[in-house]
C-alpha positions as CSV (number, residue, x, y, z in Angstrom):
1,M,1.8,-18.0,10.3
2,G,3.0,-14.6,9.1
3,P,1.8,-12.6,6.1
4,S,3.0,-13.5,2.7
5,I,5.6,-11.3,1.0
6,R,3.0,-10.6,-1.7
7,S,0.5,-9.5,0.8
8,L,3.0,-7.2,2.6
9,A,4.0,-5.6,-0.7
10,R,0.4,-5.3,-1.7
11,V,-0.6,-3.5,1.5
12,A,2.1,-0.8,1.1
13,L,1.5,-0.5,-2.6
14,M,-2.3,-0.5,-2.2
15,I,-2.0,2.3,0.2
16,L,0.1,4.2,-2.3
17,A,-2.4,3.4,-5.0
18,G,-5.3,4.4,-2.7
19,G,-3.6,7.8,-2.2
20,C,-4.0,8.5,-5.9
21,G,-7.0,6.6,-6.9
22,G,-9.2,5.2,-4.2
23,A,-10.1,8.3,-2.3
24,T,-13.3,10.2,-2.2
25,Q,-14.2,12.9,-4.7
26,S,-12.5,15.6,-2.7
27,A,-9.1,14.0,-3.3
28,P,-7.2,13.8,-6.6
29,R,-7.8,10.7,-8.7
30,A,-5.7,8.9,-11.3
31,V,-6.8,6.7,-14.1
32,A,-5.9,3.1,-13.1
33,P,-4.4,0.7,-15.6
34,A,-6.6,-2.3,-16.6
35,T,-6.8,-5.0,-13.9
36,P,-5.2,-8.4,-14.8
37,A,-7.6,-11.2,-15.5
38,P,-8.0,-13.8,-12.7
39,E,-5.7,-16.3,-14.5
40,E,-3.0,-13.6,-14.5
41,E,-3.0,-13.3,-10.7
42,L,0.4,-13.4,-9.1
43,A,1.3,-16.6,-7.3
44,A,1.5,-16.1,-3.5
45,P,5.0,-16.9,-2.2
46,S,5.5,-18.9,1.0
47,P,4.4,-17.0,4.2
48,R,7.2,-15.1,5.9
49,S,7.4,-12.9,9.0
50,D,11.1,-11.9,9.0
51,G,10.5,-8.3,7.9
52,T,12.1,-8.8,4.4
53,I,10.8,-8.7,0.9
54,P,13.0,-10.3,-1.8
55,R,13.3,-7.9,-4.7
56,A,12.6,-10.8,-7.1
57,E,9.2,-11.2,-5.5
58,L,8.5,-7.5,-5.4
59,M,9.2,-6.8,-9.0
60,P,6.2,-8.8,-10.4
61,V,4.0,-6.9,-8.0
62,L,5.3,-3.6,-9.2
63,D,5.0,-4.7,-12.8
64,A,1.4,-5.5,-12.3
65,G,0.8,-1.8,-12.0
66,L,-0.8,0.7,-9.6
67,G,-4.3,-0.1,-10.8
68,Y,-3.9,-3.7,-9.7
69,F,-4.0,-2.6,-6.1
70,L,-7.1,-0.4,-6.3
71,R,-9.5,-3.3,-6.3
72,G,-9.6,-4.0,-2.6
73,V,-8.6,-0.8,-0.8
74,R,-10.6,2.3,-0.2
75,V,-9.4,5.5,1.5
76,E,-10.7,8.9,2.4
77,P,-8.6,12.0,3.1
78,S,-7.9,12.7,6.7
79,L,-7.8,16.4,7.7
80,V,-6.5,18.0,10.8
81,D,-7.6,21.6,11.3
82,G,-8.4,21.7,7.6
83,A,-5.0,20.5,6.5
84,F,-4.4,17.1,4.8
85,E,-2.5,14.6,7.1
86,G,-2.9,11.4,5.2
87,Y,-5.4,8.8,3.9
88,R,-7.7,7.0,6.3
89,L,-8.2,3.4,5.4
90,T,-11.9,2.5,5.1
91,H,-11.6,-0.8,3.3
92,L,-8.6,-3.1,3.1
93,Y,-9.3,-6.5,1.4
94,P,-11.7,-7.5,4.2
95,D,-12.4,-11.0,2.7
96,D,-8.7,-11.8,2.1
97,P,-7.2,-13.7,5.1
98,R,-3.6,-12.8,4.0
99,F,-4.2,-9.3,5.3
100,Q,-5.3,-10.3,8.8
101,A,-1.7,-10.7,10.0
102,I,-0.7,-7.2,8.8
103,D,-0.9,-4.4,11.3
104,L,-3.1,-2.1,9.2
105,R,-6.9,-1.8,9.6
106,P,-9.8,0.4,8.7
107,G,-9.5,3.7,10.6
108,D,-5.7,3.8,10.4
109,V,-4.3,7.0,8.7
110,V,-1.4,6.4,6.3
111,L,0.9,9.4,6.5
112,R,3.8,8.6,4.3
113,V,5.4,5.7,2.4
114,N,9.2,5.5,2.4
115,R,9.2,8.9,4.2
116,R,7.5,10.5,1.2
117,P,4.0,12.1,1.1
118,I,1.4,10.5,-1.1
119,E,-1.2,13.2,-1.2
120,R,-1.1,13.7,-5.0
121,P,-1.1,11.1,-7.8
122,E,2.4,12.0,-9.0
123,Q,3.8,11.6,-5.5
124,A,2.3,8.1,-5.2
125,Q,3.6,7.2,-8.6
126,Q,7.1,8.5,-7.7
127,V,7.2,6.3,-4.5
128,W,5.9,3.3,-6.5
129,D,8.7,3.8,-9.1
130,E,11.4,4.2,-6.4
131,L,10.4,0.9,-4.9
132,R,12.2,-0.8,-7.8
133,V,15.6,0.2,-6.3
134,A,14.6,1.0,-2.7
135,S,16.3,-0.8,0.2
136,Q,13.2,-0.8,2.4
137,L,9.4,-0.5,2.4
138,L,8.3,1.8,5.2
139,V,4.6,2.7,5.8
140,E,4.1,5.3,8.4
141,Y,0.6,5.5,9.8
142,R,-1.4,6.7,12.8
143,R,-3.8,4.7,14.9
144,D,-5.8,6.3,17.7
145,G,-3.4,9.2,17.9
146,E,-0.3,6.9,18.1
147,D,2.2,7.0,15.3
148,R,3.3,3.6,14.0
149,A,5.3,2.1,11.2
150,L,5.5,-1.1,9.1
151,R,9.1,-1.6,8.0
152,F,10.4,-4.3,5.6
153,A,13.9,-4.6,4.1
154,I,13.9,-5.1,0.4
155,V,16.7,-7.6,-0.3
156,D,18.4,-8.7,-3.5
């Protein structure tokens, strides 16, 4: 069984959110909007593994807000020769089985989302906002020195 559309969208968006809110003290932080109450949780759509995210399913995730995703992801800045390269995942919803099928795990360094940097809060917010009209969701990351990417078409 593949990951659900909601969980795929969550991962990329949580990474975005982690870039501006879940990092350690040395990285910029943004004030997160209030988290929805449990009864307001988004319903999980049927599992899919075809590399597409229907825009109709993505919009409620975006509408939930960046802060919604800060609950289960933690990151720390990853530096190479003192220069920022991306955010290293240290915690990614470890108790949520929907994330087990997604190829991101603690230790991976997220470099860019939709080919854009997410080092500063305003960069992460810009990528978040652009997902409303984007044709794809692309998460570029590095694992053990190897560059990788998660790519999903966003379809109307």
